[in-house]
N, C-alpha and C positions, 0 to 999 in steps of 0.2 A: 531027288531033290524035289522037298514040296513046292518050290517056285518055278519050275520049270514052264515056260511060255508066256509068264505073266510076267507085267512092269509094275513096280511101285514106285509113286512119288515122295518123296522126302521132304517136305518144307522144313527147312532150317538147317544150316550146315554147323551148328555149334556143336556141342559137345556129343550129346545125346543123338541128334540125328547124323552127325559124322558116322559114330558108333554105328547104330541100328543101320545105315546105309550098308556097312562092309559085313554085319550079319546077312543082311535079307541076300547081297550078292553070294556069298558063301552059301546059301541056300537054294539058289538058283535063278534066283530073280533077276531082270534088267530094272536099273535102279536109275532115278532121274533126280538129283539130286540139287534142290532148290533153296537159293539164297539170295536174300536183298542185297548183303553188301557185296564188296569186293573180295576177290580171293584174299584172305588176311596172311598168304604168306608172301604178296608183295608188300615191298617197303612202302609205310605211310598206309598201309590199310588198316591193319589190326586193330582198330579202335576197341571201344565199348569196354565193359567192367575189367576191370583187371586185378581184382581180389584175387590172391594164390589162392588155390584149391589146396584142401587135405584128403590126398587119396588115401582110402583105408580098405579093409578086405573086400567091401563089397566089390568095389568099383575094382582091384586087380583082379577078382574072378572074372568080371567080363571082360575085361582086356586080356585076361588071358585066354578067353575064348575065343579071340580070331587073333590069338599069337602077338598081341602087343604088350603083354604085360612086360617084358623084359627093356623092351623100348622106352617104358614110362621111369620103370625104377631106375632107368640112365642117366635122366633127366631131374628126377626128385631128390628131397634130401630130406632126409629120416627126422623126427622130432620124437624123442622118448617120453617127454612130459611136457607139462606149463612150468615157464619160469615166471614167478610172481612180481611184480617191483611193486611195492608199498608205496607213501607218499615220501618215506625217508629216504629213497633210493634201497632200502633192504630187500635183498634176493630170497625168494625162497622156492625151489623146485619140489614138483610134483609130477610123480612118474605115472605114463597112463595107464598103467597094469604092472601085474607081477612078474610076467615072463618076458624072454629078451624079445620076441617078436612081437609083443605089444608096442609097436610104433606106426603112427598114423605118417605120411608122407608130403612134404611142401613142392607143390608143382605149380609153375606160370600157367594161369591159365590159357593164356595166346599162345604159348609153347606148345601146351598139350593140344588145342585147337588144331594149328597149326599142323601138329604132328601127325593126327585123325584124318585130317584131309588129304595130308599127302599119302597116307594108306589108302583112302578110299581111290586117290585119282589113280592109284596102280592097279586096280581092279578093272578089269576089261569089260564089266555089265556095269560100271557106274558111270553116267554122264552127268559132270558137273556144269550149273548152271546159276553163275552169281551175275548179280546186278538183276534179277529177276523180284521184283516186290509183289506177293500174292493178294490178290485183289478180289478175288471169289472162289470159292468151291462150289462144285457139283456134285451134290452127297448122294445123288443117285447114280450118277457115272463114273466116279473115283476121280475124276479130271480137275485140273485147278486153271484158274486165269489169271497171270502174271502181267505184268507191265514190264519194261524193259527200258534201260536211260536214253535209248535212240528215240523214245515216244512209241506208242501204239501198244496194244496187249497181245500178246501170245495164249491160245491154249496149250497148257503142258497134259498131255495124254497118257494117262496110265491105267490100271486095274483098281487100284485103290492109293489113298493118301496117309500116309502119316504124319500127323504136326507134330512137329518139335520144333518151333518156331517160338520158345520162351512165353515168359508170363504174361504177353500181352499179343498172344498169339492170333493171328487171323485166321487160322484154320477154326480154331474153337469161337473165333465172334460168330463166324458164319452159323456154327452149329449154336449157338445161345438164341438164334433165331427161331430153333426148333420147340415146339410146343411141348412144357414139362420139362425142359433143360435144365437143372440145377448149378447158378452157379455164383461163388461170394469172391470178394477179395477184400482183406484187411490187412490196413498200413498199421506198423508200428508208430508209435509217437517219436520215432527216432529215426535221423538218416546214418548215411555213412562217406566219409572222405576217404582218397586214399594221401598219404602221406610216406614218407622214403627216410631210411637210413643208410647212406652209400656206403660202399666196401672202405676198410681201410689202406693202408698201404700195402701196396702188393698182391691186392684182392682178399684181403684179412677178413676175416668175420670180427666186427668191434663188440658183438654180444654174444653168447653162447648159442654154437650153431645149431645144437641139433634140440632145439625147444622151442615150442609156439609162446612167445613171450604176449603176456597181459599186464596191462596199467588196471588192475579192478577200482572204479572210483563211483561206487553206488549205484545211479542211475545212467552211469556213462563207462564208457571204458577206449583202451584203446590196443591194438594187438598189433604183432611184428611176426612175421613166418618169412624164415630163411630162401633166400634165391641162391643158385649154383654160382653165381657171380661174385658172393662174399655182400651184398648188399641185403635187405629186407625190406619186403613190402609192409607197411604200415597202414591198419585202417583204423580211423577215429569212428566210434558209434556214440553220437551226442543226440540228443534232444531235440526236436525243432524248434522249441518253446522252453522259457527260462532263461534264467543269469548267465547257469553254466552251459550253453548250447551254442546252436548255429545262429543264435541272434546276436552272437559275439561282433564287436565292431569290424569290420574288415580295415583294420589299423594296423599297419607292421608294430608298433608299439602295445597295443591291445593283444594283439594274437601273444608274441613274445612274455608279456607279464601272464598272460593266463596259462599258457602252457608249462611257464616256470613256476606256476603256484601247482599245478597240479600234476603236471610230468616233469617234476626238474632235473631227473636224471636221464631223459631222453632226448632233452633240448640239446645238450653238448653233442650228441651225437647226429643231429640232425641241421646241416649248416644250410640249407633250402627250407628251411620250415616255412617260413613266411610266403616263400614262393610257391611252393607245393599249398597249400593253406587259400592263396587268391586264386592260385590256377585251375586246380583241379575242381570238378564239378561235387555238389551235393548229391547225394540221389537214396533214395526213398528204400524201404524194405517191406516188401508185402509178403502176402500169403493168400495162395490161390485155391481153390479147392470147387472141383464142378463135379457133375454126373450126368449121365452117362459117360465116359471116355468114348465111347465108338457111338457109329451109325452105321449101324446092320454088319455089309462085309464091305465097304467102300471108305471109309474114314475110323481113324483111331488116333488116339492123342497120346502124348509121351512125353515125358521130364517135365519140365517147367510149364508148359503148355496145359497139363493136366492137373499139376500137383505143386507149383513154386511154393518152396521154405525160404525161410530166413537161414541166412548163413551158420547160427550159433554152434550146431551141432556137427558142424563139417562133411554134411550128408547129400547137399545137392547135388553133384556130381554124381555121389556113390550111387543116390538114389535113381538117376536118371540113367546110369549104367544098369544098375538092375532091371530096371525096365528092360531095357535090351534082353537082357538073357530071358527073362520071363517071357515077352512076347515073340521071340524067337523059339521058345520050348513052344507054347502054345501051337503057332503057326505049322511047325512040324507034328504035333499029336493030333492037329485036326486034319491031318491029309488032305490039305486043299480046301478047305471048307473055311472060308474067312469069316463070314459072321461066326462061326461056334469059336474060332482062335482068339476074334479080337474081343467077343464077351466072355471069354473065359480069363484072357489076359485084363478086364476090368473087376472081373470077381476077383482074383489071386492078387491084385495089385491095391486096390481103392482102400481098405479100411488100413492098410500098411502105411499108404502115403498121407492119410490123415494124422495115424500116429506118430510119423517122423515130423510132422508140422507143429504138432502140439509140442514135442519134447524139444524141437528147434524153440519155441518162444521160451518155455520153461529153462534151458540151458542158458539164456541170454543172464537171467537171474542169477544162477550158479558163476557163471562166469566174471559178469561186471562187480556181484556183491560178496554172495555165499563164498565164494572160493578163497578169500582171505580170512574166513571167521574160523576161530578155535575150534568151534562144536561143527563145522563142516571137515573140518583137519582129521579130527578124531572121529567121525565118521566114516572118513574113507580110510584110514586106518584099521579099521572095525571091519570095512568091507575086506582089504586086503588079508588081514587075520582070518576071516572066514573061509575067503576063497583059498587059502592054503591050506587051511584046517579040511576042511570040507570041499574040496574039489568036484566031487562029485554030484554036489547039492547048490552051491552056492558060486554063482556067477556074477560079477555087478552089471549095473543096466550097461555103465559106458563100454565094457568088454563085449557085451553081446551085442551092442550098436556096431562098435568100429572094428573088433576082432573075430566076427563072426558072422556065420550067412544065415542066422536066427532071425525070421521075417520081423520087421519092427514092431509090430501090435504083438506079438507073439513076446517077444523081450519084454515088453511094456509090461504084460500080465505077469509074466513069472517076476520078475523083479520087482513088483506089486506084492505079488504070493510071499517071497522071501521074506521083503521087510516084514510083514503079518508074521510071518511063522519067527523070524529071528527073534522079536519083541515077545512074542509069546516063549521062546526058549529062556530068552534073557530074565522075564516075570518067573518063570517055573525055578530057574537056579537060584533067585533073591528068595523066591517066597521057602524053597530047601533050605536054603544057607539060615535063614532066620527062622526054620522052624530048629533046626539042630542047634544053634546059640540058645533059642528058649529053652528046648529041653536041658543043655549044660548047665545054665543059670538057674535051673529048678533046683532046690533044696535037695541035696543028697544026689542031684545030677552029674 
């Protein structure tokens, strides 16, 4: 085992941090999993973001690596495509792919986090330190300083630190004080707010169960993902500025009128719309990029701490889980050389993290606007036809991202090449057909 006799400190017991702790423990490391929140398994503790997660091939591959795939499948609901709701309430279903296995799965963020922490707590080599807030990181020794709720600070000692503490990472903040550390954060002009569609009588689903529902409205949209109890978690994505956005007066009549105009078919399904809207916070959407992801063999970043992305491709958790697979592989391949392992992990992952960040932003425009256009739908049918006729050559971008393990940037480059070749092929066919018609129309042809 590559980690025998070494102690890893994982800052952040969210999705990526909890899974990485399990990978490290299975590789022989002693692990100290440090989390500023209380234990989310305790009643009333599991706060924070609650956008449902879409787990797909990359996520399940990572979970399968530590024998957790079946546990997550048991708590998830399959979604076979998008269900579009237009202004008139008309529905149109768009399957995600052409094969039965082209399914993504909706799972509760909190439920998944609780399960991962529960799995981590079952490992003898993992120590859970809740309510420990990271205050500083010793980049030379691989230790961190944390404060506790009772007051005072404690040094958490180890051989290296994995910073998995989210988009506003305290570990990364310490790295940002280093010379030549590159960092950027970019906010979308949109925010999000959680709403809900409760279950029907007897826990029945009141809209199609196996679909991701989308109300595309140009520069804004609402989505709904199914929950196991028959309810749907809705997320409203609205501009912070402008008439049709979060500047809407926080008055019950104004809220009902606005939703009645833009999401008419959803309003009867949302009896607590006004209460949800007024009670739930409005949150921002940020993309984080940084480089390098590591400091020698002492500190390395993972998940949102290294590459926070907006949620529109459903790949945030999947990308974090894939980080765990790659970092685990690099640690094993480096035979104990942490600096080599962290450097190789950063080299393998950085460009792919940048690629999915770009694709996620682009996909907002697809989901909120283009998805309902006849031209987009025609293009999708063309892609499906090309995939059926030329499966050895053509794979749609969405299929590569969601249903394969092709690295993100490789998938993006391949999709771009496919589009160019497809256009040339269509142009060639048109030229040939026009040439034949021209010959036939010639005198004596």
